[in-house]
C-alpha positions in Angstrom: 0.6 -2.9 4.6 3.7 -5.0 5.1 4.6 -5.0 8.9 5.3 -7.9 11.1 2.5 -10.2 12.3 -0.7 -10.6 10.3 -0.1 -7.3 8.6 2.4 -9.3 6.4 1.1 -9.5 2.8 1.5 -12.9 1.1 2.9 -11.4 -2.0 2.4 -10.9 -5.7 2.1 -14.5 -6.8 -1.1 -14.9 -4.5 -2.6 -11.7 -5.9 -1.9 -12.9 -9.6 -3.6 -16.1 -8.7 -6.7 -14.2 -7.2 -6.8 -12.1 -10.2 -6.9 -15.0 -12.4 -9.7 -16.4 -10.4 -11.7 -13.2 -10.8 -11.5 -13.6 -14.6 -14.4 -16.0 -14.2 -16.8 -14.1 -13.4 -22.6 9.3 -8.7 -23.7 11.2 -6.8 -21.9 12.1 -3.5 -23.3 10.9 -0.3 -22.5 12.8 2.8 -20.8 10.9 5.7 -21.1 13.6 8.3 -24.8 13.0 9.2 -26.3 10.4 11.5 -28.8 7.7 11.1 -29.7 5.5 8.2 -28.1 5.4 4.7 -31.4 5.6 2.8 -34.5 7.8 2.5 -36.6 4.8 3.6 -34.7 4.6 6.9 -33.5 1.1 6.2 -30.0 0.1 7.5 -28.2 -3.0 5.9 -24.8 -4.0 7.4 -21.8 -3.5 5.4 -18.9 -6.1 5.1 -15.4 -4.6 4.8 -12.6 -6.8 3.6 -9.4 -5.0 4.8 -5.6 -5.1 5.5 -4.8 -1.9 7.2 -3.8 -1.3 10.8 -6.5 1.2 11.2 -9.5 -0.5 9.4 -11.3 -1.6 12.5 -11.1 1.6 14.3 -12.4 3.5 11.2 -15.3 1.1 10.9 -16.2 1.5 14.5 -16.2 5.3 14.3 -18.2 5.3 11.2 -20.8 3.0 12.8 -21.0 5.4 15.8 -21.3 8.3 13.5 -24.0 6.8 11.2 -25.6 4.0 12.8 -24.6 1.6 9.9 -23.1 -1.6 11.1 -19.7 -2.6 9.5 -18.3 -6.1 9.8 -14.5 -6.1 9.2 -12.9 -9.1 7.8 -9.2 -8.1 8.6 -6.6 -10.2 6.8 -3.7 -10.1 4.6 -4.2 -8.8 1.1 -3.4 -12.2 -0.6 -6.0 -14.1 1.2 -8.6 -11.3 0.7 -8.1 -11.3 -3.0 -8.3 -15.1 -3.1 -11.5 -14.9 -1.1 -13.0 -12.4 -3.6 -12.1 -14.7 -6.4 -13.7 -17.7 -4.8 -17.0 -15.7 -4.2 -17.3 -14.4 -7.7 -20.7 -15.9 -8.3 -22.0 -14.8 -4.9 -19.9 -11.7 -3.5 -20.0 -11.4 0.4 -17.8 -8.2 0.5 -19.1 -4.7 0.4 -15.8 -2.9 0.3 -12.2 -3.7 -0.1 -9.4 -1.5 1.6 -5.8 -2.6 0.9 -2.6 -1.1 -0.2 -1.6 -0.8 -3.8 -3.8 -0.1 -6.7 -2.7 -3.0 -9.2 -5.2 -5.4 -7.6 -8.0 -2.8 -8.0 -7.1 -2.2 -11.5 -7.6 -5.8 -12.2 -11.0 -5.8 -10.4 -12.1 -2.8 -12.4 -11.2 -4.8 -15.5 -13.6 -7.5 -14.5 -16.3 -5.0 -13.9 -16.5 -5.7 -10.1 -16.2 -2.2 -8.8 -18.8 0.7 -8.5 -17.5 4.0 -9.8 -17.8 6.7 -7.1 -16.1 10.2 -6.8 -16.2 11.5 -3.4 -16.3 15.4 -3.0 -13.3 15.5 -0.8 -10.6 17.7 -2.2 -7.4 15.6 -3.1 -3.9 16.8 -3.1 -1.8 16.6 -6.3 -0.5 13.1 -5.1 -4.1 12.0 -4.6 -5.3 13.3 -7.8 -2.5 11.4 -9.6 -3.7 8.2 -7.8 -7.3 8.6 -8.6 -8.3 6.6 -11.7 -10.0 8.3 -14.6 -13.2 6.1 -14.2 -13.2 6.6 -10.3 -13.5 3.0 -9.8 -11.6 3.1 -6.6 -10.4 5.8 -4.2 -7.0 6.6 -2.7 -7.1 7.2 1.1 -3.7 7.9 1.9 -0.1 6.9 0.6 3.3 5.7 1.7 6.2 5.4 -0.4 8.2 2.3 -1.6 10.8 2.5 -0.9 12.6 4.2 2.0 16.2 3.3 2.5 16.9 3.1 6.3 20.5 2.9 7.3 22.5 2.6 10.5 24.3 5.9 11.0 26.3 4.3 13.8 28.0 2.0 11.4 28.2 4.2 8.3 28.5 7.7 7.1 28.0 6.9 3.6 24.5 7.8 2.3 23.1 7.1 -1.1 21.6 9.7 -3.3 20.3 7.5 -6.2 19.6 3.8 -6.7 22.8 3.3 -8.8 24.9 4.3 -5.8 23.9 0.9 -4.3 25.9 -0.8 -7.1 29.2 0.6 -5.8 31.8 -1.1 -3.8 30.9 1.1 -0.7 27.6 -0.9 -0.5 28.9 -4.3 -1.3 27.2 -6.9 0.9 25.5 -4.2 3.1 22.1 -3.8 1.4 18.9 -5.8 2.1 15.5 -5.8 0.7 12.3 -7.8 1.0 11.1 -10.7 -1.1 8.2 -9.7 -3.4 6.7 -13.0 -3.3 6.0 -12.5 0.5 6.1 -8.8 0.9 3.3 -7.1 -0.9 4.7 -3.6 -1.1 8.1 -4.8 -2.5 6.7 -5.4 -5.9 5.8 -1.7 -6.3 9.3 -0.8 -5.5 10.8 -3.2 -8.2 8.3 -2.1 -10.6 9.2 1.5 -9.8 12.8 1.0 -10.5 11.9 -0.8 -13.8 9.7 2.1 -14.7 12.5 4.5 -14.4 15.0 2.5 -16.3 12.7 1.4 -19.0 9.0 1.9 -18.5 6.0 1.3 -20.6 8.0 2.1 -23.7 11.2 0.3 -23.1 10.3 -2.7 -21.0 11.8 -4.4 -18.0 15.3 -5.6 -19.4 17.2 -2.5 -18.0 15.5 -3.1 -14.7 16.5 -6.7 -14.7 20.0 -5.8 -15.3 19.9 -3.4 -12.3 18.7 -6.0 -10.0 21.2 -8.5 -11.4 24.0 -6.1 -10.6 22.7 -5.5 -7.3 22.7 -9.1 -6.4 26.4 -9.3 -7.7 27.2 -6.6 -5.3 25.9 -8.8 -2.4 22.2 -7.9 -2.1 20.5 -9.9 0.7 16.8 -10.8 0.4 14.5 -11.3 3.5 10.9 -12.2 3.7 9.2 -9.0 4.9 9.9 -5.4 6.4 10.2 -7.0 9.9 12.9 -9.4 8.8 14.9 -6.8 6.9 14.7 -4.4 9.9 16.0 -7.1 12.3 18.9 -7.7 9.9 19.6 -4.1 10.1 19.4 -3.9 13.9 21.6 -6.9 14.2 24.5 -5.7 11.9 23.8 -8.1 9.1 23.3 -5.3 6.6 23.7 -1.5 6.9 21.0 -0.4 4.6 17.6 -1.6 4.4 14.9 -1.1 1.5 11.6 -1.2 3.1 8.1 0.5 3.1 8.2 4.2 4.4 5.7 3.5 7.2 7.8 0.6 8.4 11.0 2.7 8.4 9.5 5.5 10.2 8.0 3.1 12.8 11.4 1.7 13.2 12.7 5.0 14.3 10.0 5.4 16.8 10.0 1.8 18.2 13.8 1.0 18.6 15.8 3.4 21.0 19.0 4.7 19.3 22.1 3.4 21.0 25.8 3.6 20.3 25.6 0.8 18.0 22.2 1.5 16.2 21.1 4.8 15.1 18.4 4.3 12.4 18.1 7.2 9.7 16.0 7.4 6.5 16.7 8.7 3.0 14.3 8.7 0.1 15.9 8.3 -3.4 14.4 9.7 -6.6 12.1 8.7 -7.8 10.0 7.1 -4.9 7.0 5.2 -5.9 3.5 6.1 -4.5 2.0 3.2 -2.7 -1.7 4.1 -1.9 -4.0 2.7 0.5 -7.2 2.1 -1.6 -10.7 1.8 -1.0 -13.2 0.3 -3.6 -16.9 -0.5 -3.5 -18.4 -3.8 -4.9 -20.7 -3.3 -7.9 -23.3 -5.7 -7.2 -24.5 -4.2 -3.9 -28.2 -3.2 -3.7 -29.1 0.5 -3.7 -29.1 0.9 0.1 -25.8 -0.8 0.6 -24.2 1.3 -2.4 -25.4 4.4 -0.6 -24.0 3.2 2.7 -20.7 2.4 1.2 -20.4 5.7 -0.5 -20.8 7.2 2.9 -18.0 5.1 4.2 -15.7 6.3 1.5 -16.6 10.0 2.4 -16.1 9.4 6.1 -12.6 7.9 5.4 -11.6 10.9 3.5 -13.2 13.5 6.0 -11.0 15.2 8.5 -12.7 13.2 11.2 -12.0 9.8 9.4 -8.5 10.8 8.7 -7.8 11.5 12.2 -9.0 8.1 13.3 -6.7 6.6 10.6 -3.7 8.4 11.9 -4.3 7.5 15.5 -5.1 3.8 15.3 -1.8 2.3 14.5 0.8 5.1 15.6 4.0 3.0 14.8 2.7 1.2 11.7 0.0 1.8 9.0 -1.1 5.3 10.6 2.4 6.6 9.4 1.1 7.6 6.1 0.9 10.8 4.0 -2.7 12.3 3.5 -3.9 12.6 0.0 -6.8 15.0 1.2 -6.1 18.6 1.3 -6.1 20.3 4.6 -5.2 17.2 6.3 -1.7 17.0 8.0 0.2 13.8 8.6 0.9 12.3 11.9 3.6 14.1 13.8 6.4 11.5 13.1 5.9 11.7 9.4 8.4 13.9 7.6 7.6 16.2 4.8 6.4 14.5 1.5 9.4 13.8 -0.8 9.1 16.2 -3.8 10.4 13.5 -6.4 7.9 10.8 -6.6 6.2 8.7 -9.4 2.9 6.9 -9.8 3.0 3.6 -11.6 0.4 2.7 -14.2 -1.6 0.1 -12.3 -2.8 -1.6 -15.3 0.4 -2.1 -17.1 2.4 -3.1 -14.0 -0.3 -5.2 -12.7 -0.3 -7.1 -16.0 3.5 -7.5 -15.5 3.4 -8.5 -11.9 3.4 -12.3 -12.0 6.1 -12.4 -14.7 8.4 -9.9 -12.7 8.1 -11.6 -9.4 8.8 -15.1 -10.9 11.9 -13.7 -12.6 13.1 -12.2 -9.2 12.5 -15.4 -7.3 14.4 -17.5 -9.8 17.4 -15.0 -10.3 17.7 -12.6 -7.5 16.4 -14.1 -4.2 
């Protein structure tokens, strides 16, 4: 997820390059038991490539629960996908756990993911995010985007994205750069999906962002930069990932000059955290990896996810029935959309390049 520091995602252009590099190339297991992952008692270490604030904590808890060692390679999404592409002839990863399902759709098209359906009961949103072939698994979701605004400077609150094109918002709106902020492309694609979609293309979406630029849109590298601009009065409205917006209200004390509040505009785009298993694993590691997926979706695993990064990635909406979000997370918005990861994944490089040339 796109937060300050190493949690920053390098962006869609790196992802597209990694996907291009990749072109060269079930039974449910219980995660609640202890001991080895196979009937023979053999234990083989797993390698988790991950870009989540809670990944190491979950891996540690899983090892304590099952005795299966998990080495975590924690990095931003772009470098991880580049590494997977470079390793296509000799994969070193067992599992991948990052935000957004476009990259997983690409991996699936390359035949690199092991289909697996956990027995964990998913919510309606979780079911919507589950691919038909079960090649990867959603473990939670944030929304892209949240509009965070400074209520100390403005009482005008948008109710739809077209409101941001009016004079009341001129020069007051900021967003992230999709070439640097991984979660921002799904926001752009989400707006384009509503205005044109798979049947009518991206032209109306391009027109919207062109109009937003004419109304004084300001583009910053990542969530942290956009939020800093909001704190310092450079903008009054920031379009950021929901977890970053909620985290801002927790980390920054409200003052007479800065009172951050959040609104979600219809339709917010689901941005799932996604976990996938590498298909070429041997039978023992496949069984172990399935147990890891089950553990991540179990009430115990979800609790670890929610506690490890309390002002960042832990501020997600669960996609498992019976699991409540962290206390600071509000009720899930009723109006949301799920993007077709294959269609919008194929469009990513073109749209990000257009944004860089015409909007940034």
